TIKESE-401293 format. One record per atom (N, C-alpha, C): residue number from 1; atom name; chain; x, y, z. Coordinates in nm, 4 decimals, decimal comma. Example, Ala and Ser with C-alpha at 12.3 -4.5 7.8 and 13.67 -1.06 7.14 Angstrom:
BEGIN
[pt 1; "N"; "A"; [1,3190; -0,5690; 0,7800]];
[pt 1; "CA"; "A"; [1,2300; -0,4500; 0,7800]];
[pt 1; "C"; "A"; [1,3200; -0,3300; 0,7800]];
[pt 2; "N"; "A"; [1,2850; -0,2250; 0,7080]];
[pt 2; "CA"; "A"; [1,3670; -0,1060; 0,7140]];
[pt 2; "C"; "A"; [1,2900; 0,0030; 0,7870]];
This chain:
BEGIN
[pt 1; "N"; "A"; [13,1144; 11,0685; 10,7108]];
[pt 1; "CA"; "A"; [13,0137; 11,0744; 10,8148]];
[pt 1; "C"; "A"; [12,9751; 10,9341; 10,8592]];
[pt 2; "N"; "A"; [12,9063; 10,8600; 10,7777]];
[pt 2; "CA"; "A"; [12,8637; 10,7234; 10,8087]];
[pt 2; "C"; "A"; [12,8491; 10,6489; 10,6767]];
[pt 3; "N"; "A"; [12,7846; 10,5349; 10,6773]];
[pt 3; "CA"; "A"; [12,7683; 10,4591; 10,5533]];
[pt 3; "C"; "A"; [12,7002; 10,5447; 10,4463]];
[pt 4; "N"; "A"; [12,7416; 10,5292; 10,3203]];
[pt 4; "CA"; "A"; [12,6936; 10,6161; 10,2121]];
[pt 4; "C"; "A"; [12,5419; 10,6155; 10,1932]];
[pt 5; "N"; "A"; [12,4747; 10,5048; 10,2188]];
[pt 5; "CA"; "A"; [12,3299; 10,4991; 10,1970]];
[pt 5; "C"; "A"; [12,2496; 10,5588; 10,3121]];
[pt 6; "N"; "A"; [12,3157; 10,6171; 10,4110]];
[pt 6; "CA"; "A"; [12,2451; 10,6758; 10,5257]];
[pt 6; "C"; "A"; [12,1857; 10,8119; 10,4925]];
[pt 7; "N"; "A"; [12,2270; 10,8703; 10,3814]];
[pt 7; "CA"; "A"; [12,1796; 11,0038; 10,3442]];
[pt 7; "C"; "A"; [12,1305; 11,0018; 10,2004]];
[pt 8; "N"; "A"; [12,0124; 11,0566; 10,1783]];
[pt 8; "CA"; "A"; [11,9601; 11,0755; 10,0432]];
[pt 8; "C"; "A"; [11,9270; 11,2234; 10,0286]];
[pt 9; "N"; "A"; [12,0157; 11,3013; 9,9674]];
[pt 9; "CA"; "A"; [11,9955; 11,4459; 9,9588]];
[pt 9; "C"; "A"; [11,8761; 11,4886; 9,8748]];
[pt 10; "N"; "A"; [11,8178; 11,3987; 9,7979]];
[pt 10; "CA"; "A"; [11,7062; 11,4353; 9,7099]];
[pt 10; "C"; "A"; [11,5694; 11,4286; 9,7783]];
[pt 11; "N"; "A"; [11,5624; 11,3669; 9,8957]];
[pt 11; "CA"; "A"; [11,4331; 11,3470; 9,9620]];
[pt 11; "C"; "A"; [11,3947; 11,4709; 10,0436]];
[pt 12; "N"; "A"; [11,2773; 11,5286; 10,0182]];
[pt 12; "CA"; "A"; [11,2342; 11,6460; 10,0953]];
[pt 12; "C"; "A"; [11,1860; 11,6055; 10,2346]];
[pt 13; "N"; "A"; [11,1762; 11,7008; 10,3260]];
[pt 13; "CA"; "A"; [11,1245; 11,6704; 10,4593]];
[pt 13; "C"; "A"; [10,9768; 11,6304; 10,4535]];
[pt 14; "N"; "A"; [10,9339; 11,5541; 10,5524]];
[pt 14; "CA"; "A"; [10,7968; 11,5019; 10,5551]];
[pt 14; "C"; "A"; [10,6924; 11,6080; 10,5878]];
[pt 15; "N"; "A"; [10,7345; 11,7228; 10,6353]];
[pt 15; "CA"; "A"; [10,6399; 11,8300; 10,6675]];
[pt 15; "C"; "A"; [10,7061; 11,9374; 10,7503]];
[pt 16; "N"; "A"; [10,6235; 12,0252; 10,8086]];
[pt 16; "CA"; "A"; [10,6739; 12,1379; 10,8875]];
[pt 16; "C"; "A"; [10,6940; 12,1046; 11,0351]];
[pt 17; "N"; "A"; [10,6441; 11,9898; 11,0793]];
[pt 17; "CA"; "A"; [10,6518; 11,9540; 11,2202]];
[pt 17; "C"; "A"; [10,6705; 11,8058; 11,2384]];
[pt 18; "N"; "A"; [10,6770; 11,7639; 11,3635]];
[pt 18; "CA"; "A"; [10,6921; 11,6224; 11,3959]];
[pt 18; "C"; "A"; [10,5699; 11,5459; 11,3462]];
[pt 19; "N"; "A"; [10,5938; 11,4454; 11,2641]];
[pt 19; "CA"; "A"; [10,4861; 11,3671; 11,2035]];
[pt 19; "C"; "A"; [10,3957; 11,3066; 11,3112]];
[pt 20; "N"; "A"; [10,4560; 11,2412; 11,4106]];
[pt 20; "CA"; "A"; [10,3781; 11,1725; 11,5143]];
[pt 20; "C"; "A"; [10,3089; 11,2701; 11,6085]];
[pt 21; "N"; "A"; [10,3772; 11,3773; 11,6482]];
[pt 21; "CA"; "A"; [10,3127; 11,4774; 11,7350]];
[pt 21; "C"; "A"; [10,1945; 11,5415; 11,6639]];
[pt 22; "N"; "A"; [10,2098; 11,5711; 11,5348]];
[pt 22; "CA"; "A"; [10,0981; 11,6282; 11,4598]];
[pt 22; "C"; "A"; [9,9809; 11,5299; 11,4543]];
[pt 23; "N"; "A"; [10,0104; 11,4019; 11,4406]];
[pt 23; "CA"; "A"; [9,9041; 11,3009; 11,4309]];
[pt 23; "C"; "A"; [9,8282; 11,2837; 11,5621]];
[pt 24; "N"; "A"; [9,8979; 11,2985; 11,6753]];
[pt 24; "CA"; "A"; [9,8302; 11,2749; 11,8036]];
[pt 24; "C"; "A"; [9,8040; 11,4013; 11,8851]];
[pt 25; "N"; "A"; [9,8263; 11,5178; 11,8245]];
[pt 25; "CA"; "A"; [9,7972; 11,6435; 11,8940]];
[pt 25; "C"; "A"; [9,9028; 11,6849; 11,9942]];
[pt 26; "N"; "A"; [10,0223; 11,6271; 11,9852]];
[pt 26; "CA"; "A"; [10,1295; 11,6601; 12,0784]];
[pt 26; "C"; "A"; [10,2051; 11,7849; 12,0386]];
[pt 27; "N"; "A"; [10,3137; 11,8094; 12,1094]];
[pt 27; "CA"; "A"; [10,3960; 11,9268; 12,0834]];
[pt 27; "C"; "A"; [10,5432; 11,8864; 12,0951]];
[pt 28; "N"; "A"; [10,6309; 11,9749; 12,0478]];
[pt 28; "CA"; "A"; [10,7743; 11,9457; 12,0479]];
[pt 28; "C"; "A"; [10,8528; 12,0666; 12,0924]];
[pt 29; "N"; "A"; [10,9779; 12,0398; 12,1305]];
[pt 29; "CA"; "A"; [11,0710; 12,1458; 12,1649]];
[pt 29; "C"; "A"; [11,1479; 12,1870; 12,0395]];
[pt 30; "N"; "A"; [11,2260; 12,0957; 11,9836]];
[pt 30; "CA"; "A"; [11,2968; 12,1201; 11,8576]];
[pt 30; "C"; "A"; [11,2743; 12,0022; 11,7643]];
[pt 31; "N"; "A"; [11,3034; 12,0249; 11,6363]];
[pt 31; "CA"; "A"; [11,2773; 11,9234; 11,5340]];
[pt 31; "C"; "A"; [11,4063; 11,8724; 11,4707]];
[pt 32; "N"; "A"; [11,4028; 11,7437; 11,4324]];
[pt 32; "CA"; "A"; [11,5131; 11,6780; 11,3637]];
[pt 32; "C"; "A"; [11,4584; 11,6114; 11,2378]];
[pt 33; "N"; "A"; [11,5381; 11,6133; 11,1323]];
[pt 33; "CA"; "A"; [11,4976; 11,5569; 11,0032]];
[pt 33; "C"; "A"; [11,5870; 11,4390; 10,9671]];
[pt 34; "N"; "A"; [11,5271; 11,3256; 10,9358]];
[pt 34; "CA"; "A"; [11,6023; 11,2085; 10,8926]];
[pt 34; "C"; "A"; [11,6677; 11,2395; 10,7575]];
[pt 35; "N"; "A"; [11,7974; 11,2190; 10,7493]];
[pt 35; "CA"; "A"; [11,8707; 11,2485; 10,6264]];
[pt 35; "C"; "A"; [11,8515; 11,1402; 10,5201]];
[pt 36; "N"; "A"; [11,7897; 11,0299; 10,5557]];
[pt 36; "CA"; "A"; [11,7661; 10,9215; 10,4599]];
[pt 36; "C"; "A"; [11,6286; 10,9326; 10,3942]];
[pt 37; "N"; "A"; [11,5239; 10,9504; 10,4772]];
[pt 37; "CA"; "A"; [11,3871; 10,9452; 10,4229]];
[pt 37; "C"; "A"; [11,3094; 11,0748; 10,4401]];
[pt 38; "N"; "A"; [11,3659; 11,1729; 10,5112]];
[pt 38; "CA"; "A"; [11,2994; 11,3017; 10,5280]];
[pt 38; "C"; "A"; [11,2039; 11,3107; 10,6459]];
[pt 39; "N"; "A"; [11,1857; 11,2011; 10,7200]];
[pt 39; "CA"; "A"; [11,0943; 11,2026; 10,8356]];
[pt 39; "C"; "A"; [11,1333; 11,3138; 10,9320]];
[pt 40; "N"; "A"; [11,0379; 11,3974; 10,9694]];
[pt 40; "CA"; "A"; [11,0617; 11,5018; 11,0687]];
[pt 40; "C"; "A"; [11,0047; 11,4538; 11,2009]];
[pt 41; "N"; "A"; [11,0908; 11,4495; 11,3027]];
[pt 41; "CA"; "A"; [11,0509; 11,4058; 11,4357]];
[pt 41; "C"; "A"; [11,1020; 11,5023; 11,5403]];
[pt 42; "N"; "A"; [11,0483; 11,4912; 11,6601]];
[pt 42; "CA"; "A"; [11,0880; 11,5805; 11,7693]];
[pt 42; "C"; "A"; [11,2159; 11,5308; 11,8364]];
[pt 43; "N"; "A"; [11,2903; 11,6237; 11,8934]];
[pt 43; "CA"; "A"; [11,4209; 11,5964; 11,9529]];
[pt 43; "C"; "A"; [11,4096; 11,5212; 12,0852]];
[pt 44; "N"; "A"; [11,5240; 11,4809; 12,1384]];
[pt 44; "CA"; "A"; [11,5264; 11,4051; 12,2633]];
[pt 44; "C"; "A"; [11,4894; 11,4873; 12,3862]];
[pt 45; "N"; "A"; [11,4886; 11,6189; 12,3766]];
[pt 45; "CA"; "A"; [11,4397; 11,7012; 12,4873]];
[pt 45; "C"; "A"; [11,2877; 11,7079; 12,4883]];
[pt 46; "N"; "A"; [11,2263; 11,6794; 12,3752]];
[pt 46; "CA"; "A"; [11,0806; 11,6827; 12,3621]];
[pt 46; "C"; "A"; [11,0175; 11,5678; 12,4401]];
[pt 47; "N"; "A"; [10,8919; 11,5838; 12,4830]];
[pt 47; "CA"; "A"; [10,8271; 11,4781; 12,5611]];
[pt 47; "C"; "A"; [10,8245; 11,3413; 12,4926]];
[pt 48; "N"; "A"; [10,8036; 11,3360; 12,3615]];
[pt 48; "CA"; "A"; [10,7848; 11,2069; 12,2950]];
[pt 48; "C"; "A"; [10,9091; 11,1513; 12,2254]];
[pt 49; "N"; "A"; [11,0094; 11,2309; 12,1987]];
[pt 49; "CA"; "A"; [11,1367; 11,1863; 12,1418]];
[pt 49; "C"; "A"; [11,1195; 11,1021; 12,0146]];
[pt 50; "N"; "A"; [11,0397; 11,1528; 11,9212]];
[pt 50; "CA"; "A"; [11,0073; 11,0760; 11,8014]];
[pt 50; "C"; "A"; [11,1233; 11,0604; 11,7021]];
[pt 51; "N"; "A"; [11,2191; 11,1521; 11,6976]];
[pt 51; "CA"; "A"; [11,3321; 11,1364; 11,6045]];
[pt 51; "C"; "A"; [11,4149; 11,0128; 11,6420]];
[pt 52; "N"; "A"; [11,4428; 10,9954; 11,7700]];
[pt 52; "CA"; "A"; [11,5168; 10,8774; 11,8143]];
[pt 52; "C"; "A"; [11,4347; 10,7506; 11,7927]];
[pt 53; "N"; "A"; [11,3051; 10,7587; 11,8170]];
[pt 53; "CA"; "A"; [11,2183; 10,6422; 11,7930]];
[pt 53; "C"; "A"; [11,2212; 10,6034; 11,6455]];
[pt 54; "N"; "A"; [11,2263; 10,7017; 11,5562]];
[pt 54; "CA"; "A"; [11,2353; 10,6739; 11,4128]];
[pt 54; "C"; "A"; [11,3660; 10,6001; 11,3811]];
[pt 55; "N"; "A"; [11,4765; 10,6448; 11,4377]];
[pt 55; "CA"; "A"; [11,6045; 10,5756; 11,4183]];
[pt 55; "C"; "A"; [11,5946; 10,4312; 11,4656]];
[pt 56; "N"; "A"; [11,5395; 10,4095; 11,5825]];
[pt 56; "CA"; "A"; [11,5290; 10,2728; 11,6371]];
[pt 56; "C"; "A"; [11,4390; 10,1838; 11,5518]];
[pt 57; "N"; "A"; [11,3338; 10,2403; 11,4971]];
[pt 57; "CA"; "A"; [11,2395; 10,1625; 11,4161]];
[pt 57; "C"; "A"; [11,2913; 10,1335; 11,2756]];
[pt 58; "N"; "A"; [11,3694; 10,2262; 11,2192]];
[pt 58; "CA"; "A"; [11,4093; 10,2140; 11,0787]];
[pt 58; "C"; "A"; [11,5575; 10,1832; 11,0595]];
[pt 59; "N"; "A"; [11,6401; 10,2176; 11,1580]];
[pt 59; "CA"; "A"; [11,7841; 10,2050; 11,1417]];
[pt 59; "C"; "A"; [11,8458; 10,3193; 11,0639]];
[pt 60; "N"; "A"; [11,7668; 10,4216; 11,0301]];
[pt 60; "CA"; "A"; [11,8218; 10,5393; 10,9609]];
[pt 60; "C"; "A"; [11,9008; 10,6205; 11,0636]];
[pt 61; "N"; "A"; [12,0334; 10,6230; 11,0532]];
[pt 61; "CA"; "A"; [12,1142; 10,6759; 11,1624]];
[pt 61; "C"; "A"; [12,1384; 10,8265; 11,1658]];
[pt 62; "N"; "A"; [12,1203; 10,8972; 11,0545]];
[pt 62; "CA"; "A"; [12,1635; 11,0374; 11,0497]];
[pt 62; "C"; "A"; [12,0437; 11,1318; 11,0461]];
[pt 63; "N"; "A"; [12,0465; 11,2306; 11,1337]];
[pt 63; "CA"; "A"; [11,9457; 11,3375; 11,1324]];
[pt 63; "C"; "A"; [12,0172; 11,4702; 11,1174]];
[pt 64; "N"; "A"; [11,9421; 11,5672; 11,0652]];
[pt 64; "CA"; "A"; [11,9905; 11,7045; 11,0607]];
[pt 64; "C"; "A"; [11,8924; 11,7885; 11,1416]];
[pt 65; "N"; "A"; [11,9445; 11,8902; 11,2087]];
[pt 65; "CA"; "A"; [11,8549; 11,9826; 11,2766]];
[pt 65; "C"; "A"; [11,7573; 12,0398; 11,1745]];
[pt 66; "N"; "A"; [11,6313; 12,0535; 11,2153]];
[pt 66; "CA"; "A"; [11,5293; 12,1133; 11,1292]];
[pt 66; "C"; "A"; [11,4857; 12,2474; 11,1872]];
[pt 67; "N"; "A"; [11,5816; 12,3134; 11,2520]];
[pt 67; "CA"; "A"; [11,5597; 12,4451; 11,3119]];
[pt 67; "C"; "A"; [11,6229; 12,5518; 11,2221]];
[pt 68; "N"; "A"; [11,5567; 12,6678; 11,2077]];
[pt 68; "CA"; "A"; [11,6122; 12,7757; 11,1244]];
[pt 68; "C"; "A"; [11,7536; 12,8140; 11,1688]];
[pt 69; "N"; "A"; [11,8436; 12,8257; 11,0712]];
[pt 69; "CA"; "A"; [11,9799; 12,8693; 11,0980]];
[pt 69; "C"; "A"; [12,0742; 12,7611; 11,1475]];
[pt 70; "N"; "A"; [12,0268; 12,6385; 11,1639]];
[pt 70; "CA"; "A"; [12,1127; 12,5292; 11,2106]];
[pt 70; "C"; "A"; [12,1373; 12,4320; 11,0966]];
[pt 71; "N"; "A"; [12,2632; 12,3904; 11,0789]];
[pt 71; "CA"; "A"; [12,2985; 12,2999; 10,9695]];
[pt 71; "C"; "A"; [12,3601; 12,1688; 11,0174]];
[pt 72; "N"; "A"; [12,3749; 12,1496; 11,1487]];
[pt 72; "CA"; "A"; [12,4463; 12,0339; 11,2012]];
[pt 72; "C"; "A"; [12,3707; 11,9023; 11,1786]];
[pt 73; "N"; "A"; [12,4496; 11,7948; 11,1778]];
[pt 73; "CA"; "A"; [12,3990; 11,6588; 11,1645]];
[pt 73; "C"; "A"; [12,4386; 11,5788; 11,2878]];
[pt 74; "N"; "A"; [12,3584; 11,4792; 11,3241]];
[pt 74; "CA"; "A"; [12,3896; 11,3865; 11,4319]];
[pt 74; "C"; "A"; [12,3790; 11,2455; 11,3759]];
[pt 75; "N"; "A"; [12,4779; 11,1619; 11,4076]];
[pt 75; "CA"; "A"; [12,4770; 11,0222; 11,3663]];
[pt 75; "C"; "A"; [12,4487; 10,9368; 11,4903]];
[pt 76; "N"; "A"; [12,3294; 10,8802; 11,4974]];
[pt 76; "CA"; "A"; [12,2927; 10,7973; 11,6116]];
[pt 76; "C"; "A"; [12,3817; 10,6744; 11,6244]];
[pt 77; "N"; "A"; [12,4255; 10,6173; 11,5119]];
[pt 77; "CA"; "A"; [12,5019; 10,4923; 11,5171]];
[pt 77; "C"; "A"; [12,6416; 10,5115; 11,5748]];
[pt 78; "N"; "A"; [12,6987; 10,6288; 11,5582]];
[pt 78; "CA"; "A"; [12,8328; 10,6555; 11,6119]];
[pt 78; "C"; "A"; [12,8310; 10,7573; 11,7255]];
[pt 79; "N"; "A"; [12,7140; 10,8172; 11,7482]];
[pt 79; "CA"; "A"; [12,6974; 10,9232; 11,8476]];
[pt 79; "C"; "A"; [12,7946; 11,0379; 11,8223]];
[pt 80; "N"; "A"; [12,8037; 11,0768; 11,6947]];
[pt 80; "CA"; "A"; [12,8918; 11,1867; 11,6553]];
[pt 80; "C"; "A"; [12,8115; 11,3028; 11,5991]];
[pt 81; "N"; "A"; [12,8577; 11,4223; 11,6316]];
[pt 81; "CA"; "A"; [12,7984; 11,5465; 11,5827]];
[pt 81; "C"; "A"; [12,8870; 11,6005; 11,4709]];
[pt 82; "N"; "A"; [12,8246; 11,6484; 11,3639]];
[pt 82; "CA"; "A"; [12,8964; 11,7076; 11,2517]];
[pt 82; "C"; "A"; [12,8426; 11,8488; 11,2310]];
[pt 83; "N"; "A"; [12,9300; 11,9449; 11,2209]];
[pt 83; "CA"; "A"; [12,8899; 12,0843; 11,2036]];
[pt 83; "C"; "A"; [12,8162; 12,1084; 11,0727]];
[pt 84; "N"; "A"; [12,8443; 12,0264; 10,9731]];
[pt 84; "CA"; "A"; [12,7790; 12,0416; 10,8438]];
[pt 84; "C"; "A"; [12,7823; 11,9078; 10,7708]];
[pt 85; "N"; "A"; [12,7198; 11,9055; 10,6563]];
[pt 85; "CA"; "A"; [12,7148; 11,7848; 10,5744]];
[pt 85; "C"; "A"; [12,6587; 11,8210; 10,4392]];
[pt 86; "N"; "A"; [12,6106; 11,7219; 10,3654]];
[pt 86; "CA"; "A"; [12,5567; 11,7512; 10,2328]];
[pt 86; "C"; "A"; [12,4302; 11,8359; 10,2408]];
[pt 87; "N"; "A"; [12,4063; 11,9146; 10,1386]];
[pt 87; "CA"; "A"; [12,2841; 11,9942; 10,1326]];
[pt 87; "C"; "A"; [12,1675; 11,9017; 10,0996]];
[pt 88; "N"; "A"; [12,0651; 11,9044; 10,1841]];
[pt 88; "CA"; "A"; [11,9467; 11,8217; 10,1636]];
[pt 88; "C"; "A"; [11,8396; 11,9013; 10,0897]];
[pt 89; "N"; "A"; [11,7476; 11,8313; 10,0243]];
[pt 89; "CA"; "A"; [11,6376; 11,8970; 9,9536]];
[pt 89; "C"; "A"; [11,5609; 11,9870; 10,0497]];
[pt 90; "N"; "A"; [11,5182; 12,1015; 10,0004]];
[pt 90; "CA"; "A"; [11,4486; 12,1999; 10,0832]];
[pt 90; "C"; "A"; [11,3061; 12,1616; 10,1138]];
[pt 91; "N"; "A"; [11,2503; 12,2310; 10,2103]];
[pt 91; "CA"; "A"; [11,3112; 12,3373; 10,2905]];
[pt 91; "C"; "A"; [11,4078; 12,2820; 10,3948]];
[pt 92; "N"; "A"; [11,5006; 12,3663; 10,4395]];
[pt 92; "CA"; "A"; [11,6042; 12,3262; 10,5337]];
[pt 92; "C"; "A"; [11,5601; 12,3333; 10,6792]];
[pt 93; "N"; "A"; [11,4424; 12,3899; 10,7034]];
[pt 93; "CA"; "A"; [11,3928; 12,4015; 10,8410]];
[pt 93; "C"; "A"; [11,2416; 12,4194; 10,8388]];
[pt 94; "N"; "A"; [11,1845; 12,4111; 10,9583]];
[pt 94; "CA"; "A"; [11,0429; 12,4460; 10,9688]];
[pt 94; "C"; "A"; [11,0289; 12,5953; 10,9400]];
[pt 95; "N"; "A"; [10,9085; 12,6424; 10,9110]];
[pt 95; "CA"; "A"; [10,8906; 12,7856; 10,8826]];
[pt 95; "C"; "A"; [10,9428; 12,8732; 10,9972]];
[pt 96; "N"; "A"; [11,0082; 12,9802; 10,9628]];
[pt 96; "CA"; "A"; [11,0679; 13,0686; 11,0633]];
[pt 96; "C"; "A"; [10,9641; 13,1263; 11,1589]];
[pt 97; "N"; "A"; [10,8392; 13,1383; 11,1157]];
[pt 97; "CA"; "A"; [10,7369; 13,1934; 11,2045]];
[pt 97; "C"; "A"; [10,6721; 13,0874; 11,2936]];
[pt 98; "N"; "A"; [10,7134; 12,9637; 11,2810]];
[pt 98; "CA"; "A"; [10,6643; 12,8570; 11,3701]];
[pt 98; "C"; "A"; [10,7472; 12,8608; 11,4978]];
[pt 99; "N"; "A"; [10,6855; 12,8752; 11,6130]];
[pt 99; "CA"; "A"; [10,7633; 12,8903; 11,7357]];
[pt 99; "C"; "A"; [10,8299; 12,7602; 11,7804]];
[pt 100; "N"; "A"; [10,9320; 12,7741; 11,8633]];
[pt 100; "CA"; "A"; [10,9945; 12,6622; 11,9322]];
[pt 100; "C"; "A"; [10,9919; 12,6948; 12,0805]];
[pt 101; "N"; "A"; [10,9249; 12,6170; 12,1634]];
[pt 101; "CA"; "A"; [10,8541; 12,4948; 12,1258]];
[pt 101; "C"; "A"; [10,7313; 12,5246; 12,0402]];
[pt 102; "N"; "A"; [10,6842; 12,4211; 11,9757]];
[pt 102; "CA"; "A"; [10,5710; 12,4377; 11,8857]];
[pt 102; "C"; "A"; [10,4883; 12,3114; 11,8779]];
[pt 103; "N"; "A"; [10,3870; 12,3135; 11,7997]];
[pt 103; "CA"; "A"; [10,3404; 12,4273; 11,7219]];
[pt 103; "C"; "A"; [10,2555; 12,5207; 11,8070]];
[pt 104; "N"; "A"; [10,2344; 12,6395; 11,7577]];
[pt 104; "CA"; "A"; [10,1532; 12,7384; 11,8290]];
[pt 104; "C"; "A"; [10,0163; 12,6786; 11,8594]];
[pt 105; "N"; "A"; [9,9702; 12,7026; 11,9801]];
[pt 105; "CA"; "A"; [9,8380; 12,6567; 12,0197]];
[pt 105; "C"; "A"; [9,8348; 12,5201; 12,0860]];
[pt 106; "N"; "A"; [9,9446; 12,4430; 12,0786]];
[pt 106; "CA"; "A"; [9,9452; 12,3103; 12,1411]];
[pt 106; "C"; "A"; [10,0469; 12,2973; 12,2540]];
[pt 107; "N"; "A"; [10,1260; 12,3999; 12,2768]];
[pt 107; "CA"; "A"; [10,2301; 12,3939; 12,3790]];
[pt 107; "C"; "A"; [10,1694; 12,4334; 12,5139]];
[pt 108; "N"; "A"; [10,1797; 12,3468; 12,6154]];
[pt 108; "CA"; "A"; [10,1229; 12,3820; 12,7458]];
[pt 108; "C"; "A"; [10,2013; 12,4940; 12,8137]];
[pt 109; "N"; "A"; [10,1354; 12,5657; 12,9021]];
[pt 109; "CA"; "A"; [10,1988; 12,6778; 12,9714]];
[pt 109; "C"; "A"; [10,3192; 12,6314; 13,0533]];
[pt 110; "N"; "A"; [10,3142; 12,5106; 13,1054]];
[pt 110; "CA"; "A"; [10,4239; 12,4580; 13,1876]];
[pt 110; "C"; "A"; [10,5182; 12,3686; 13,1069]];
[pt 111; "N"; "A"; [10,5388; 12,3983; 12,9791]];
[pt 111; "CA"; "A"; [10,6150; 12,3145; 12,8882]];
[pt 111; "C"; "A"; [10,7570; 12,2857; 12,9358]];
[pt 112; "N"; "A"; [10,8230; 12,3825; 12,9970]];
[pt 112; "CA"; "A"; [10,9628; 12,3625; 13,0368]];
[pt 112; "C"; "A"; [10,9771; 12,2476; 13,1361]];
[pt 113; "N"; "A"; [10,8767; 12,2253; 13,2189]];
[pt 113; "CA"; "A"; [10,8814; 12,1157; 13,3154]];
[pt 113; "C"; "A"; [10,8645; 11,9782; 13,2511]];
[pt 114; "N"; "A"; [10,8199; 11,9743; 13,1273]];
[pt 114; "CA"; "A"; [10,7995; 11,8470; 13,0568]];
[pt 114; "C"; "A"; [10,9190; 11,8056; 12,9721]];
[pt 115; "N"; "A"; [11,0218; 11,8906; 12,9632]];
[pt 115; "CA"; "A"; [11,1388; 11,8595; 12,8813]];
[pt 115; "C"; "A"; [11,2237; 11,7510; 12,9444]];
[pt 116; "N"; "A"; [11,2817; 11,6660; 12,8609]];
[pt 116; "CA"; "A"; [11,3806; 11,5684; 12,9047]];
[pt 116; "C"; "A"; [11,5148; 11,6381; 12,9061]];
[pt 117; "N"; "A"; [11,5872; 11,6193; 13,0091]];
[pt 117; "CA"; "A"; [11,7174; 11,6873; 13,0227]];
[pt 117; "C"; "A"; [11,8306; 11,5897; 13,0118]];
């Protein structure tokens, strides 16, 4: 995939949602989990794009989808998608009852118009 130290399978995710969106009352479309430190951030379609910002700030290149039923990984440094990879410490996704976009109660009615395409 990428350099061996880019993934630490023992580190759990930082929470059920995007760390920064939760801190500032924002919302997300889909979630990505850093495979090195467990940081959960929002995807590039989300208004704030915190997963990519985390990569730029830390240099941690590999994320895994944090959506139920998805196992793929993305390597920012090579811009490559991998259908699977090592099993990371659980949980493997946000709670199944958490909606996407989410979280419940913070998503505006016109959310689709705020997505980055």
